[in-house]
C-alpha positions as CSV (number, residue, x, y, z in Angstrom):
1,M,0.1,-0.2,-0.2
2,L,1.0,3.0,-0.9
3,P,-0.5,6.6,1.1
4,I,-0.9,9.0,-1.0
5,L,-1.3,13.1,0.4
6,G,-2.8,15.6,-0.2
7,A,-1.3,19.3,-0.5
8,D,-1.3,19.9,3.3
9,G,1.1,17.1,3.9
10,T,-1.5,14.6,5.7
11,A,-2.9,10.9,4.0
12,A,-5.5,11.8,1.1
13,G,-6.0,8.1,0.3
14,V,-3.8,5.2,-0.7
15,M,-2.7,3.4,-3.8
16,D,-2.7,-0.7,-3.5
17,E,-1.3,-2.3,-6.3
18,F,-2.0,-6.2,-7.2
19,V,-1.0,-9.0,-9.6
20,E,-4.0,-10.4,-11.1
21,V,-3.2,-14.1,-11.0
22,T,-6.9,-15.5,-12.2
23,N,-5.9,-16.8,-15.6
24,A,-2.9,-18.9,-14.0
25,T,-5.3,-20.1,-11.4
26,I,-7.2,-21.4,-13.7
27,A,-5.3,-23.1,-15.9
28,E,-3.6,-25.2,-13.0
29,R,-6.5,-26.1,-12.1
30,R,-6.9,-27.5,-15.2
31,V,-3.7,-29.1,-15.7
32,K,-3.8,-30.6,-12.2
33,T,-7.5,-31.7,-13.6
34,I,-5.3,-33.1,-17.2
35,L,-3.0,-34.9,-14.7
36,R,-5.9,-36.7,-12.0
37,V,-7.4,-37.9,-15.6
38,G,-3.9,-39.3,-16.7
39,E,-3.4,-40.8,-13.0
40,H,-7.3,-42.3,-13.0
41,S,-7.9,-43.7,-16.4
42,A,-3.8,-45.7,-16.5
43,S,-5.2,-48.7,-14.3
44,A,-7.8,-48.8,-16.2
45,E,-8.6,-52.5,-18.6
46,R,-11.7,-52.3,-20.2
47,L,-13.0,-49.0,-22.2
48,Q,-16.2,-49.0,-20.1
49,D,-12.9,-48.5,-16.5
50,V,-11.8,-45.5,-19.0
51,W,-15.1,-43.9,-18.8
52,Q,-15.4,-44.3,-14.9
53,A,-12.2,-43.2,-14.1
54,M,-12.0,-39.8,-16.5
55,L,-15.4,-39.4,-14.8
56,T,-14.4,-39.4,-11.4
57,A,-11.4,-37.2,-12.3
58,L,-13.5,-34.6,-13.5
59,D,-15.5,-34.9,-10.7
60,E,-13.1,-33.5,-8.7
61,N,-13.1,-30.1,-10.3
62,T,-16.6,-28.6,-10.1
63,H,-15.1,-25.0,-11.4
64,D,-14.0,-25.9,-14.7
65,V,-15.8,-28.8,-15.2
66,P,-19.8,-28.7,-13.5
67,F,-21.4,-30.9,-15.8
68,A,-19.3,-33.9,-15.5
69,M,-21.2,-36.5,-13.7
């Protein structure tokens, strides 16, 4: 935070700078989801198991995949 001084030298306000991290947070979450899909589906032996593993992995990310069942 950086104080903003008025003409008389008293504090007239503050400036608070920030760094936007929304895109990085979303990207990190999505990469984790992709890794989970790989981890969950690696042991699948049948096609049905692959789909179930994928749905289980996708279900863990309710922010980016809200409609996975």
